[in-house]
C-alpha positions, 0 to 999 in steps of 0.5 A, a space after each residue: 500500500 502506498 502512503 498518500 501525501 496527506 497521510 504523511 503530513 498527518 503522521 508528521 504533525 502527530 509525531 511533532 505534537 507527541 514530542 512537544 507534549 513529551 518534553 518536560 515543562 520547566 519549573 515555575 520561578 520561585 515566587 516571593 510573598 507580596 509586601 504588606 500595604 502601607 498604612 492609609 494616609 491620615 484623614 485630613 477632612 476630620 482635622 478640626 484645624 482645617 474646619 472653618 469656624 463660622 461666627 454669625 453676627 445678626 444686626 438690624 439690617 443684615 446678617 454677617 457670617 465670618 469664616 475663619 480657618 486656623 484663626 485667619 479670616 478667609 471669607 465674609 458672607 453678608 446677607 442683607 434684609 432686602 437684596 441679594 447676599 454677597 461675599 467678601 473673599 480674602 485674596 493674596 498674601 496680605 488678605 485684601 478682600 474682594 467683593 463677589 456676588 457669588 462663589 461661582 468661578 465661571 469655569 465650565 467643563 466641556 461635556 461633549 457626547 462622543 459615543 451613544 449606544 
């Protein structure tokens, strides 16, 4: 009986596959234990030094709220009996106050729709 070329290719592929599985696989490398995770950072949000201290002064025509952080006056909110409230915010190292009608910075982050499914 004569061998066909397809049979020879099949026999050769079977021999190569058997040889590949018969070879011993190398041992895995020695693994080291994972080091312990560092402790979490201290919570800054619960620090009473960084919490603003609010002093409210009520007068006949207005209410004044003074916001202090670490003893330094950083903002004053003035709420008149009639009219809109406004803010005096400390800016710069010398603490000069600048009047603002709102605390909105005007920064608008673009929110474009790129994909929709």
